[in-house]
MARKOL-770648 format. One record per residue (C-alpha): chain; residue in three letters; y, z, x. Coordinates in Angstrom, 1 decimal. Example, Ala and Ser with C-alpha at 12.3 -4.5 7.8 and 13.67 -1.06 7.14 Angstrom:
REM MARKOL-770648
("A", "ALA", (-4.5, 7.8, 12.3)),
("A", "SER", (-1.1, 7.1, 13.7)),
REM end
This chain:
REM MARKOL-770648
("A", "MET", (0.3, 0.3, -0.4)),
("A", "ILE", (3.4, -1.6, 1.4)),
("A", "LEU", (6.8, 0.3, 0.9)),
("A", "THR", (10.6, -1.3, 0.9)),
("A", "ASP", (12.8, 0.8, 2.2)),
("A", "SER", (14.8, 1.2, -1.0)),
("A", "GLU", (11.2, 2.1, -2.5)),
("A", "ARG", (10.4, 4.5, -0.6)),
("A", "ALA", (13.8, 6.3, -1.0)),
("A", "GLU", (13.7, 6.1, -4.2)),
("A", "LEU", (10.3, 7.5, -5.0)),
("A", "GLU", (11.8, 10.7, -2.0)),
("A", "ARG", (15.1, 11.1, -3.9)),
("A", "LEU", (12.1, 12.0, -6.9)),
("A", "ALA", (10.1, 13.9, -5.2)),
("A", "ARG", (13.0, 16.5, -4.6)),
("A", "ARG", (13.2, 16.4, -8.3)),
("A", "SER", (10.3, 19.0, -9.4)),
("A", "ARG", (12.6, 20.9, -11.3)),
("A", "ILE", (13.9, 18.0, -13.3)),
("A", "ASN", (11.0, 16.2, -14.0)),
("A", "ARG", (8.2, 17.8, -13.0)),
("A", "ASN", (5.6, 15.4, -13.8)),
("A", "LEU", (7.7, 12.4, -12.5)),
("A", "ALA", (8.6, 14.5, -9.0)),
("A", "PHE", (4.4, 14.6, -8.8)),
("A", "ARG", (3.8, 10.7, -9.5)),
("A", "ALA", (6.7, 10.3, -6.7)),
("A", "ARG", (4.4, 12.2, -4.2)),
("A", "LEU", (1.1, 10.5, -4.9)),
("A", "ILE", (2.6, 7.5, -4.0)),
("A", "LEU", (4.3, 8.6, -0.9)),
("A", "SER", (0.5, 10.0, 0.1)),
("A", "SER", (-0.3, 6.7, -0.6)),
("A", "ALA", (1.7, 4.9, 1.6)),
("A", "GLU", (0.5, 6.4, 4.5)),
("A", "GLY", (-2.8, 5.3, 4.3)),
("A", "LEU", (-4.9, 7.8, 3.0)),
("A", "ALA", (-7.9, 7.6, 0.7)),
("A", "ASP", (-8.1, 8.4, -2.7)),
("A", "THR", (-9.9, 11.5, -2.3)),
("A", "ALA", (-7.6, 13.1, 0.5)),
("A", "VAL", (-4.8, 11.9, -1.8)),
("A", "ALA", (-6.0, 14.1, -4.6)),
("A", "GLU", (-6.4, 17.0, -2.4)),
("A", "ARG", (-3.1, 16.7, -0.7)),
("A", "VAL", (-1.5, 16.7, -4.2)),
("A", "ARG", (-3.9, 18.9, -6.1)),
("A", "THR", (-5.8, 16.6, -8.8)),
("A", "SER", (-8.7, 14.2, -9.0)),
("A", "SER", (-9.6, 10.7, -7.4)),
("A", "HIS", (-9.7, 9.4, -10.8)),
("A", "THR", (-5.5, 10.1, -11.6)),
("A", "VAL", (-4.4, 8.7, -7.7)),
("A", "GLY", (-6.5, 5.7, -8.8)),
("A", "LYS", (-4.7, 5.5, -12.0)),
("A", "TRP", (-0.9, 5.5, -10.6)),
("A", "ARG", (-1.6, 3.4, -7.9)),
("A", "ARG", (-2.6, 0.6, -9.7)),
("A", "ARG", (0.2, 1.4, -12.0)),
("A", "PHE", (2.9, 1.7, -9.1)),
("A", "LEU", (0.7, -1.6, -7.7)),
("A", "LYS", (1.0, -3.6, -10.6)),
("A", "GLU", (4.5, -2.5, -12.2)),
("A", "ARG", (6.4, -1.4, -8.8)),
("A", "MET", (8.5, 1.3, -9.4)),
("A", "ASP", (8.5, 0.3, -13.4)),
("A", "GLY", (4.9, 2.2, -13.9)),
("A", "LEU", (5.7, 5.6, -12.9)),
("A", "PHE", (7.5, 6.1, -15.7)),
("A", "ASP", (6.2, 7.1, -19.0)),
("A", "GLU", (7.0, 4.5, -22.3)),
("A", "PRO", (8.4, 5.6, -25.1)),
("A", "ARG", (6.7, 7.2, -27.5)),
("A", "VAL", (6.5, 6.3, -30.9)),
("A", "GLY", (6.5, 10.3, -32.9)),
("A", "ALA", (5.6, 11.3, -36.0)),
("A", "PRO", (6.8, 9.4, -39.2)),
("A", "ARG", (9.4, 10.6, -40.5)),
("A", "LYS", (9.0, 13.4, -43.6)),
("A", "VAL", (12.4, 13.2, -44.8)),
("A", "THR", (14.1, 9.7, -46.7)),
("A", "ASP", (17.5, 8.5, -46.0)),
("A", "GLU", (17.7, 8.8, -49.8)),
("A", "GLN", (17.4, 12.8, -49.5)),
("A", "VAL", (19.2, 12.3, -46.8)),
("A", "GLU", (22.6, 10.7, -48.2)),
("A", "GLU", (21.9, 13.3, -51.3)),
("A", "ILE", (22.5, 16.4, -49.0)),
("A", "VAL", (25.4, 15.0, -47.4)),
("A", "VAL", (26.9, 14.1, -50.9)),
("A", "ARG", (26.0, 17.4, -52.0)),
("A", "THR", (27.2, 19.5, -49.8)),
("A", "LEU", (30.9, 17.7, -49.7)),
("A", "GLU", (31.6, 16.8, -53.4)),
("A", "GLU", (29.4, 20.2, -54.9)),
("A", "THR", (28.9, 24.4, -54.4)),
("A", "PRO", (26.1, 26.1, -55.5)),
("A", "LYS", (26.8, 28.4, -58.4)),
("A", "GLY", (28.8, 31.1, -58.7)),
("A", "ARG", (29.8, 30.4, -54.6)),
("A", "THR", (32.5, 28.7, -52.3)),
("A", "HIS", (29.6, 27.1, -50.3)),
("A", "TRP", (26.4, 25.9, -49.6)),
("A", "SER", (24.0, 27.5, -46.5)),
("A", "THR", (20.7, 25.7, -45.5)),
("A", "ARG", (18.9, 28.1, -47.4)),
("A", "LYS", (20.4, 27.4, -51.0)),
("A", "MET", (20.9, 23.7, -49.9)),
("A", "ALA", (17.2, 23.4, -48.9)),
("A", "ARG", (15.9, 25.1, -52.1)),
("A", "ALA", (18.4, 22.7, -53.9)),
("A", "ALA", (16.9, 19.4, -51.7)),
("A", "GLY", (13.2, 20.6, -51.6)),
("A", "VAL", (13.4, 20.8, -47.7)),
("A", "SER", (13.1, 22.9, -45.0)),
("A", "PRO", (16.2, 24.7, -44.1)),
("A", "ASP", (15.5, 23.4, -40.3)),
("A", "THR", (16.3, 20.1, -41.7)),
("A", "VAL", (19.1, 20.2, -43.7)),
("A", "GLY", (20.9, 22.2, -40.4)),
("A", "ARG", (19.7, 18.5, -38.4)),
("A", "ILE", (21.1, 16.8, -41.1)),
("A", "TRP", (24.2, 18.4, -41.2)),
("A", "ARG", (24.5, 18.4, -37.3)),
("A", "ALA", (24.0, 14.8, -37.4)),
("A", "PHE", (27.0, 14.2, -39.8)),
("A", "GLY", (29.0, 17.7, -38.7)),
("A", "LEU", (29.2, 19.0, -41.2)),
("A", "LYS", (29.5, 23.1, -41.1)),
("A", "PRO", (30.4, 24.4, -45.0)),
("A", "HIS", (30.5, 28.3, -43.2)),
("A", "VAL", (33.6, 27.2, -41.0)),
("A", "VAL", (37.4, 26.8, -42.7)),
("A", "ARG", (40.2, 26.6, -40.8)),
("A", "GLY", (43.7, 27.5, -41.7)),
("A", "PHE", (46.7, 25.2, -41.8)),
("A", "LYS", (50.5, 24.6, -42.6)),
("A", "LEU", (52.8, 22.1, -43.5)),
("A", "SER", (56.3, 22.3, -42.4)),
("A", "ASN", (59.1, 21.0, -45.2)),
("A", "ASP", (61.3, 21.1, -41.5)),
("A", "PRO", (63.8, 18.2, -42.9)),
("A", "GLN", (64.3, 18.3, -39.2)),
("A", "PHE", (60.7, 18.1, -38.0)),
("A", "ILE", (60.6, 14.7, -35.9)),
("A", "GLU", (63.7, 15.4, -34.1)),
("A", "LYS", (62.5, 19.4, -33.3)),
("A", "VAL", (58.7, 18.3, -32.3)),
("A", "ARG", (60.2, 15.9, -29.4)),
("A", "ASP", (63.0, 18.4, -28.1)),
("A", "VAL", (60.0, 21.3, -27.7)),
("A", "VAL", (57.6, 18.5, -26.0)),
("A", "GLY", (59.8, 17.3, -24.1)),
("A", "LEU", (61.2, 20.4, -22.6)),
("A", "TYR", (57.0, 21.0, -21.8)),
("A", "MET", (56.4, 17.8, -20.9)),
("A", "SER", (59.5, 17.2, -18.8)),
("A", "PRO", (61.3, 20.2, -18.0)),
("A", "PRO", (65.7, 19.6, -17.1)),
("A", "ALA", (66.5, 19.9, -13.7)),
("A", "ASN", (68.1, 23.4, -12.8)),
("A", "ALA", (66.4, 24.9, -15.3)),
("A", "VAL", (63.9, 27.5, -16.5)),
("A", "VAL", (61.7, 27.7, -19.8)),
("A", "PHE", (61.1, 29.9, -21.1)),
("A", "CYS", (58.9, 30.0, -24.9)),
("A", "PHE", (60.1, 33.7, -26.4)),
("A", "ASP", (58.7, 35.2, -29.3)),
("A", "GLU", (57.8, 38.5, -31.3)),
("A", "LYS", (54.5, 40.2, -32.5)),
("A", "SER", (55.7, 42.5, -34.6)),
("A", "GLY", (54.0, 45.4, -36.2)),
("A", "VAL", (51.9, 46.3, -33.5)),
("A", "GLN", (50.3, 49.3, -34.2)),
("A", "ALA", (48.6, 52.0, -32.7)),
("A", "LEU", (45.0, 53.1, -34.1)),
("A", "GLU", (42.3, 55.4, -33.6)),
("A", "ARG", (39.0, 55.2, -34.4)),
("A", "ALA", (38.3, 58.2, -36.9)),
("A", "GLN", (34.9, 58.8, -34.5)),
("A", "PRO", (34.2, 58.2, -30.9)),
("A", "ILE", (33.4, 55.4, -29.7)),
("A", "LEU", (29.5, 54.7, -28.2)),
("A", "PRO", (29.5, 52.8, -25.1)),
("A", "MET", (27.8, 49.4, -24.4)),
("A", "ASP", (24.0, 49.9, -23.1)),
("A", "ILE", (20.7, 48.1, -22.3)),
("A", "GLY", (19.7, 46.2, -25.0)),
("A", "ARG", (22.8, 47.9, -27.5)),
("A", "PRO", (26.5, 46.5, -28.0)),
("A", "GLU", (29.6, 48.5, -28.0)),
("A", "ARG", (29.5, 50.8, -31.7)),
("A", "ARG", (32.7, 51.8, -33.4)),
("A", "THR", (33.4, 53.0, -36.6)),
("A", "HIS", (34.9, 50.6, -39.2)),
("A", "ASN", (37.5, 53.2, -40.5)),
("A", "TYR", (40.9, 54.3, -38.1)),
("A", "ILE", (43.5, 56.4, -38.1)),
("A", "ARG", (47.4, 55.4, -38.0)),
("A", "HIS", (49.6, 57.3, -35.5)),
("A", "GLY", (52.9, 54.1, -35.7)),
("A", "ARG", (53.7, 50.6, -34.7)),
("A", "LEU", (56.1, 49.0, -32.1)),
("A", "ASP", (57.0, 45.4, -31.9)),
("A", "LEU", (56.6, 43.3, -28.7)),
("A", "PHE", (59.3, 40.6, -27.2)),
("A", "ALA", (57.9, 38.5, -24.6)),
("A", "ALA", (59.1, 35.2, -23.0)),
("A", "LEU", (56.4, 33.1, -21.5)),
("A", "ASN", (58.1, 30.7, -18.5)),
("A", "VAL", (56.2, 27.1, -19.3)),
("A", "ALA", (56.3, 26.3, -15.3)),
("A", "THR", (54.6, 29.9, -14.0)),
("A", "GLY", (52.7, 31.1, -17.5)),
("A", "GLU", (54.1, 34.9, -16.3)),
("A", "VAL", (55.1, 36.5, -19.3)),
("A", "PHE", (58.2, 39.1, -19.4)),
("A", "ALA", (57.8, 41.4, -21.9)),
("A", "ARG", (59.4, 44.8, -23.6)),
("A", "THR", (58.4, 47.2, -26.5)),
("A", "LYS", (60.4, 47.8, -28.9)),
("A", "ARG", (60.2, 50.2, -32.4)),
("A", "ARG", (62.5, 48.1, -34.4)),
("A", "HIS", (62.9, 44.6, -34.9)),
("A", "ARG", (66.9, 43.9, -35.4)),
("A", "ALA", (69.3, 40.9, -33.9)),
("A", "ILE", (70.8, 43.7, -31.4)),
("A", "ASP", (67.4, 43.8, -30.2)),
("A", "VAL", (67.3, 40.4, -29.1)),
("A", "VAL", (70.4, 40.1, -27.5)),
("A", "HIS", (69.0, 43.0, -25.3)),
("A", "PHE", (66.1, 41.8, -24.8)),
("A", "PHE", (67.8, 37.9, -23.9)),
("A", "LYS", (70.6, 40.1, -21.4)),
("A", "GLU", (67.4, 41.5, -19.1)),
("A", "LEU", (65.3, 38.0, -19.3)),
("A", "ASP", (69.4, 36.9, -18.0)),
("A", "ALA", (68.7, 39.5, -15.8)),
("A", "GLN", (65.7, 38.3, -14.1)),
("A", "VAL", (66.4, 34.4, -13.6)),
("A", "PRO", (68.2, 33.6, -10.7)),
("A", "LYS", (72.2, 32.4, -10.4)),
("A", "GLY", (72.7, 28.9, -10.9)),
("A", "LEU", (70.0, 27.9, -13.3)),
("A", "GLU", (70.2, 27.2, -17.2)),
("A", "ILE", (68.2, 28.9, -19.3)),
("A", "HIS", (66.2, 27.4, -22.0)),
("A", "VAL", (64.7, 28.7, -24.7)),
("A", "ILE", (62.2, 28.1, -27.3)),
("A", "LEU", (61.5, 29.8, -30.3)),
("A", "ASP", (61.0, 29.8, -33.9)),
("A", "ASN", (63.6, 30.0, -37.0)),
("A", "LEU", (63.4, 33.9, -38.1)),
("A", "SER", (66.9, 35.1, -39.5)),
("A", "THR", (67.5, 37.8, -36.7)),
("A", "HIS", (67.5, 34.6, -34.0)),
("A", "LYS", (70.1, 32.8, -35.6)),
("A", "SER", (72.1, 35.8, -36.5)),
("A", "ALA", (76.1, 36.6, -36.0)),
("A", "VAL", (74.9, 38.7, -33.2)),
("A", "VAL", (72.9, 36.2, -31.0)),
("A", "GLN", (75.8, 33.4, -31.8)),
("A", "ALA", (78.2, 35.9, -29.9)),
("A", "PHE", (75.6, 36.3, -27.3)),
("A", "LEU", (75.5, 32.7, -26.9)),
("A", "GLN", (79.3, 32.2, -26.7)),
("A", "LYS", (79.8, 34.9, -24.4)),
("A", "ASN", (76.9, 33.6, -21.5)),
("A", "GLY", (76.6, 30.1, -21.3)),
("A", "ARG", (72.8, 30.0, -19.4)),
("A", "PHE", (71.2, 29.9, -22.8)),
("A", "VAL", (70.4, 27.2, -24.6)),
("A", "LEU", (67.8, 27.5, -27.9)),
("A", "HIS", (65.8, 25.4, -28.8)),
("A", "PHE", (64.0, 26.0, -33.0)),
("A", "THR", (60.8, 25.2, -33.6)),
("A", "PRO", (59.9, 23.1, -36.9)),
("A", "THR", (59.8, 25.4, -39.9)),
("A", "TYR", (55.8, 26.7, -40.6)),
("A", "SER", (54.9, 25.2, -36.6)),
("A", "SER", (54.3, 28.6, -34.2)),
("A", "TRP", (51.7, 26.2, -33.1)),
("A", "LEU", (54.1, 24.5, -31.3)),
("A", "ASN", (55.2, 27.7, -29.1)),
("A", "LEU", (53.1, 28.9, -26.0)),
("A", "VAL", (53.6, 32.4, -26.1)),
("A", "GLU", (51.4, 32.2, -29.1)),
("A", "ARG", (48.8, 31.2, -27.2)),
("A", "PHE", (49.6, 34.5, -24.9)),
("A", "PHE", (49.8, 36.5, -28.1)),
("A", "ALA", (46.3, 35.2, -29.1)),
("A", "LEU", (45.0, 36.4, -25.7)),
("A", "LEU", (46.6, 39.8, -25.7)),
("A", "THR", (44.9, 41.0, -29.1)),
("A", "ASP", (41.0, 39.3, -27.9)),
("A", "GLU", (40.7, 40.8, -24.4)),
("A", "ALA", (43.6, 44.5, -24.8)),
("A", "LEU", (44.0, 45.5, -28.6)),
("A", "ARG", (41.2, 44.3, -31.4)),
("A", "ARG", (38.5, 46.7, -29.4)),
("A", "GLY", (41.3, 49.8, -27.9)),
("A", "SER", (42.1, 52.9, -29.7)),
("A", "HIS", (45.3, 54.1, -29.0)),
("A", "THR", (45.9, 57.7, -30.2)),
("A", "SER", (49.8, 57.2, -29.7)),
("A", "ILE", (52.8, 54.5, -29.7)),
("A", "PRO", (53.2, 55.7, -25.4)),
("A", "GLN", (49.6, 55.1, -25.3)),
("A", "LEU", (50.1, 51.6, -27.1)),
("A", "ARG", (53.0, 50.6, -24.6)),
("A", "GLN", (51.4, 51.5, -21.6)),
("A", "ALA", (48.3, 49.4, -22.8)),
("A", "ILE", (50.4, 46.7, -23.6)),
("A", "MET", (52.2, 46.3, -20.3)),
("A", "ASN", (48.7, 47.3, -18.2)),
("A", "TYR", (48.1, 43.5, -19.6)),
("A", "VAL", (50.7, 41.9, -19.2)),
("A", "GLU", (51.1, 43.0, -16.0)),
("A", "ALA", (47.1, 41.9, -15.2)),
("A", "HIS", (47.7, 38.2, -17.3)),
("A", "ASN", (51.7, 38.2, -14.8)),
("A", "GLU", (48.8, 39.0, -11.9)),
("A", "GLU", (46.6, 35.9, -11.8)),
("A", "ALA", (48.8, 33.9, -14.2)),
("A", "GLY", (48.5, 30.8, -14.7)),
("A", "PRO", (50.7, 27.6, -16.6)),
("A", "PHE", (49.4, 26.7, -20.5)),
("A", "LYS", (49.6, 22.9, -19.8)),
("A", "TRP", (50.6, 21.1, -23.1)),
("A", "THR", (48.7, 17.9, -22.9)),
("A", "LYS", (49.8, 15.4, -26.1)),
("A", "THR", (53.3, 13.4, -26.7)),
("A", "ALA", (55.3, 13.7, -29.2)),
("A", "ASP", (54.1, 10.6, -30.8)),
("A", "GLU", (50.9, 12.0, -30.9)),
("A", "VAL", (51.5, 15.1, -32.4)),
("A", "LEU", (53.6, 13.4, -34.9)),
("A", "GLU", (50.6, 10.9, -35.2)),
("A", "SER", (48.2, 14.1, -36.5)),
("A", "ALA", (50.8, 15.6, -38.9)),
("A", "ARG", (51.2, 11.8, -40.3)),
("A", "SER", (47.4, 12.0, -40.5)),
("A", "ALA", (47.3, 15.8, -42.0)),
("A", "GLY", (50.0, 15.0, -44.7)),
("A", "GLU", (48.4, 11.3, -45.3)),
("A", "ARG", (44.8, 13.6, -46.5)),
("A", "THR", (47.1, 16.3, -48.2)),
("A", "LEU", (48.4, 13.4, -50.5)),
("A", "GLN", (45.2, 11.9, -50.8)),
("A", "LEU", (43.8, 14.8, -52.3)),
("A", "HIS", (45.9, 16.7, -53.7)),
("A", "GLY", (49.6, 14.6, -54.4)),
("A", "HIS", (52.0, 17.7, -53.0)),
("A", "GLY", (55.4, 17.2, -52.4)),
("A", "ILE", (55.5, 18.5, -48.9)),
("A", "ALA", (52.9, 16.2, -47.8)),
("A", "LYS", (55.0, 12.9, -48.4)),
("A", "GLU", (57.6, 14.1, -46.8)),
("A", "LEU", (56.0, 14.6, -44.2)),
("A", "CYS", (54.6, 11.0, -44.3)),
("A", "LYS", (58.1, 9.6, -44.9)),
("A", "LYS", (59.5, 11.4, -41.9)),
("A", "SER", (56.2, 11.0, -39.3)),
("A", "ILE", (56.1, 7.4, -39.8)),
REM end
């Protein structure tokens, strides 16, 4: 048996893939041993098989070369679920709900369609159906939706020179909640356990500004949520930014952000330029992503017996975040965001004919 250089290289590569395809690696080692001029019995002893198996794969290789080492596709068992049954399950999933319930489960659909729950699960996965999942949405009714989207996304993707861009918002009503009974820590084979009820120890508001370029967060906690508190926060932020740089702030349309007190501060301090997101569009503000991480990683599973303890936990998280901070990269262009909004508006219009959807479609077009 004579091997070409390319065949030998390919066989040696396949022989090293025993963890990926054990059978193919075995056949490659068999052929390589045969190419050394060994008899079938010697090859069988080396690869620990029978001489009959060695002869079988030698003949297949001599006849089909490398293609002969691969298994041919197998027909498999005939289908037990017809196309009509698949269509019925998909249609019922999309257009009906079980009696007295809001959505289907695999078991309920299996009983209704006369198939197994595993079959229903495979059909749902094939068509991307997830009856148990629900997502929230809110269409913006802002008359300046397009202009504000282009303004905010433009700051993310092409920030101005000699300026720093911050995403600012307040996380209001953060509660200091103490579990009614001690938390039982995680152990081997047992998750952390806690009571469902809790004791309230007050609340505070978190003011945070995310530096778009670095991902670092400047944060302060307040006991109240007033326009003067916003001004105090802006003054502290102003002290953190090197002189000579403009401060562009992306924020929502909360009334305290547009109050007379804030406007008076902006007139005195010429460094600040405010950029408002459209109404119902908090997803445009990158600091909301930081708030989500804070909730998931520090607050939801915490147990705090006082406001000072809650404040310390928040500031510890901010410090840890800033030590390993990286920018939250915005990837969608303004046109892509507007196209997504237009598609959402058109779908809502088709299903419900809502007035907000009509306006959004007109604006986006």
